[in-house]
C-alpha positions in Angstrom: 0.1 0.0 0.0 2.9 2.4 0.9 4.4 1.9 -2.6 0.9 2.4 -4.2 0.6 5.6 -2.2 3.9 6.9 -3.3 3.2 6.2 -6.9 -0.2 8.0 -6.7 1.4 11.0 -5.1 4.1 11.1 -7.8 1.5 10.8 -10.5 -0.5 13.7 -8.8 2.7 15.7 -8.7 3.5 15.2 -12.2 -0.1 15.9 -13.4 -0.1 19.3 -11.3 3.5 20.1 -12.6 2.2 19.7 -16.2 -0.9 21.6 -15.7 1.3 24.5 -14.1 3.8 24.4 -17.0 0.9 24.4 -19.6 -0.6 27.5 -18.0 2.9 29.3 -17.9 3.5 28.3 -21.5 0.4 30.0 -22.7 2.0 33.3 -23.2 5.1 31.9 -24.8 2.8 30.0 -27.3 0.8 33.1 -28.1 4.1 34.9 -28.7 5.6 32.4 -30.8 2.4 32.7 -33.1 2.9 36.4 -33.2 6.5 36.0 -34.4 5.5 33.4 -36.9 2.6 35.4 -38.1 4.6 38.6 -38.8 8.1 37.5 -40.1 10.4 40.4 -40.9 8.6 42.6 -38.4 8.9 40.4 -35.2 12.2 38.5 -34.6 11.9 36.8 -31.3 10.6 36.7 -27.9 11.6 36.9 -24.3 10.0 36.6 -21.0 6.8 38.6 -21.4 7.8 40.4 -24.4 7.8 40.3 -28.3 11.0 41.5 -29.8 10.8 43.7 -32.9 13.3 43.3 -35.5 14.4 46.9 -35.1 15.4 46.1 -31.5 12.2 47.4 -29.9 10.6 45.4 -26.9 6.9 45.2 -26.5 5.4 43.8 -23.3 3.1 41.1 -23.7 1.0 41.1 -20.5 0.6 44.5 -18.6 -0.5 42.6 -15.4 -3.7 44.3 -15.1 -7.0 42.5 -14.9 -9.5 43.9 -17.2 -13.3 43.7 -18.0 -14.1 42.9 -21.7 -14.7 46.7 -22.4 -11.5 47.6 -20.8 -9.7 45.1 -23.1 -11.2 46.6 -25.9 -10.0 50.2 -24.8 -6.7 49.3 -23.5 -5.4 46.0 -24.8 -2.0 44.5 -24.4 -0.8 41.7 -26.7 -1.9 39.1 -24.2 -5.6 40.5 -24.4 -5.2 40.6 -28.3 -4.4 36.8 -28.3 -6.7 35.7 -25.5 -9.7 34.5 -27.7 -9.2 31.7 -30.3 -10.3 32.1 -33.9 -12.8 30.8 -34.8 -15.1 30.8 -31.6 -18.0 28.4 -30.9 -20.8 28.3 -33.3 -22.7 30.3 -32.2 -20.1 32.3 -30.4 -20.5 32.6 -26.7 -21.1 36.1 -25.0 -18.2 38.6 -25.9 -16.4 36.0 -27.9 -15.0 38.4 -30.6 -11.5 36.9 -31.7 -9.6 39.8 -33.2 -11.9 42.6 -32.1 -9.4 43.3 -29.1 -6.5 45.0 -30.5 -3.3 46.5 -29.1 -3.3 49.9 -30.7 0.5 50.2 -29.9 1.0 47.1 -31.8 -0.8 48.0 -35.0 0.6 51.6 -34.9 4.2 50.3 -34.7 3.5 47.8 -37.5 1.6 50.0 -40.0 2.0 53.6 -38.9 0.6 55.9 -36.2 -0.3 58.8 -38.4 -2.2 59.0 -41.6 0.9 59.9 -43.8 2.8 56.9 -42.3 0.2 54.6 -43.3 -0.7 56.3 -46.8 3.0 55.9 -48.0 2.6 52.1 -47.9 -0.9 51.8 -49.6 -1.4 50.1 -52.9 -4.5 50.1 -55.1 -6.1 46.6 -55.6 -8.5 45.9 -58.3 -11.4 43.8 -56.7 -13.0 41.2 -58.9 -12.1 42.6 -62.4 -14.7 41.5 -64.9 -17.4 41.3 -62.2 -16.7 44.7 -60.7 -14.8 48.0 -61.5 -14.1 48.6 -57.9 -10.7 49.4 -56.4 -9.6 49.4 -52.8 -6.4 50.7 -51.2 -4.5 48.3 -48.7 -1.2 48.3 -47.1 1.8 46.7 -48.8 3.2 46.0 -45.3 3.3 42.2 -44.5 2.1 41.7 -48.1 -1.5 42.6 -47.3 -2.2 44.1 -50.7 -0.7 41.2 -52.6 -2.8 38.9 -50.6 -6.0 40.7 -51.3 -5.1 40.6 -55.0 -4.7 36.6 -54.8 -7.9 36.5 -52.9 -9.7 38.5 -55.6 -8.3 36.3 -58.3 -9.4 33.2 -56.5 -13.1 34.4 -55.8 -13.3 35.2 -59.4 -12.8 31.6 -60.3 -15.7 30.5 -58.1 -19.2 30.1 -59.6 -20.3 33.3 -61.0 -23.3 33.5 -58.8 -21.2 33.0 -55.7 -18.7 35.6 -56.7 -21.3 38.2 -57.6 -22.6 38.3 -54.1 -19.2 40.1 -52.9 -18.5 42.0 -56.2 -19.3 45.5 -54.5 -16.8 46.3 -51.8 -17.4 49.1 -49.1 -13.8 50.0 -49.2 -10.4 49.1 -47.7 -8.3 52.0 -46.2 -10.1 54.6 -44.4 -8.4 57.0 -41.9 -11.0 56.8 -39.1 -12.0 55.3 -35.6 -14.3 52.5 -35.0 -17.9 53.5 -35.0 -18.9 54.6 -31.3 -15.4 54.5 -30.0 -12.1 56.6 -30.0 -10.2 53.5 -31.1 -8.5 53.4 -34.4 -10.2 51.2 -36.9 -8.2 48.5 -38.7 -9.3 50.2 -41.9 -7.0 53.1 -40.7 -4.1 50.7 -41.0 -5.0 49.6 -44.4 -5.6 45.9 -43.4 -9.3 45.6 -43.6 -11.9 45.3 -46.4 -15.6 45.5 -46.2 -17.7 43.5 -48.9 -21.2 43.1 -49.7 -22.3 46.1 -47.5 -26.0 46.2 -48.7 -26.5 42.5 -47.6 -24.5 42.5 -44.5 -25.4 42.6 -40.7 -23.6 44.7 -38.0 -24.4 44.5 -34.5 -24.5 48.3 -33.9 -27.3 48.4 -36.8 -29.1 45.4 -35.7 -28.9 45.7 -32.0 -32.0 48.1 -31.4 -34.2 46.2 -33.9 -33.2 42.5 -33.0 -32.2 42.6 -29.5 -29.8 39.8 -29.8 -26.1 39.1 -30.3 -24.1 36.0 -31.1 -26.2 35.1 -34.1 -24.8 33.1 -37.1 -25.2 34.5 -40.6 -24.7 33.3 -44.2 -24.6 36.9 -45.7 -21.2 35.8 -47.3 -20.7 32.6 -49.0 -18.6 30.1 -46.9 -16.4 29.6 -49.9 -15.5 33.2 -49.9 -14.8 33.2 -46.2 -12.5 30.3 -46.5 -10.5 31.9 -49.3 -9.9 34.9 -47.0 -9.1 32.9 -44.0 -6.4 30.8 -45.9 -4.5 34.0 -46.5 -4.6 35.2 -42.9 -7.7 37.2 -42.9 -10.5 36.8 -40.1 -14.1 37.3 -40.6 -16.3 39.5 -38.5 -19.3 37.2 -39.1 -17.6 34.8 -36.5 -17.9 37.4 -33.7 -20.4 37.7 -31.0 -20.6 41.4 -31.9 -21.0 40.4 -35.5 -19.8 42.5 -38.5 -20.4 40.1 -41.6 -19.1 42.6 -44.2 -15.8 42.8 -42.4 -12.4 40.9 -43.3 -9.2 41.8 -41.6 -5.7 40.6 -41.9 -4.9 39.0 -38.7 -2.6 36.0 -39.4 -1.7 35.5 -35.7 -5.3 34.5 -35.3 -6.2 32.8 -38.5 -3.1 30.5 -38.5 -4.5 28.9 -35.4 -6.3 26.3 -37.6 -5.6 24.9 -41.0 -8.2 25.5 -43.8 -9.1 23.1 -46.5 -10.2 24.1 -50.0 -13.9 24.8 -50.3 
């Protein structure tokens, strides 16, 4: 019995140690995903920090407990990486992977002033042959190039499917997120809105519908997957939904593998 008891105690100790190590490694795993997602911009990690290739050091966790709204308004990198993409179906309350953004991170990556962002913008033709629209996106991280690839791949879908997203609502726009003082991802040239006329947005719908966390099929699944395979996330997967919205966030989109539609 004594030998059995020692064995059980050892097993429990190993189990608790593994759980502790896993918990302590969560931040390291998220930091590593950030570095893999932005090669050439981030070059390493150290304890509680992401290391930029220019030598700058950005803290991962500021150590402050925050409510969901506080995370939205004052996110650190740990907050930014705290919700896996995609969420449950339907998403649970406040499950908005990607909607929590560290302003300092995106301003350093893409520019903190309009002039800084604008010098890296490139015009992308959206679905040539179906649409005459053009949108401006940043060249940083190859975002504009990836959007051009997305456009070409969507153009090869069944015409009836591609036609549903032929009218974009725009890419770069120097503005804050509606109802906030936080910079929009459109201000960094990393977001595009499509099919605005057939989309749902929680701020528009909230008063009328009185419910969040709905699932939508405004955008064809084949289109969503094409965006996701190139590092974009879709606002239609959020509790606070925005079904027209796609945003380049490879640190989240890379968490799962996407098969061809």
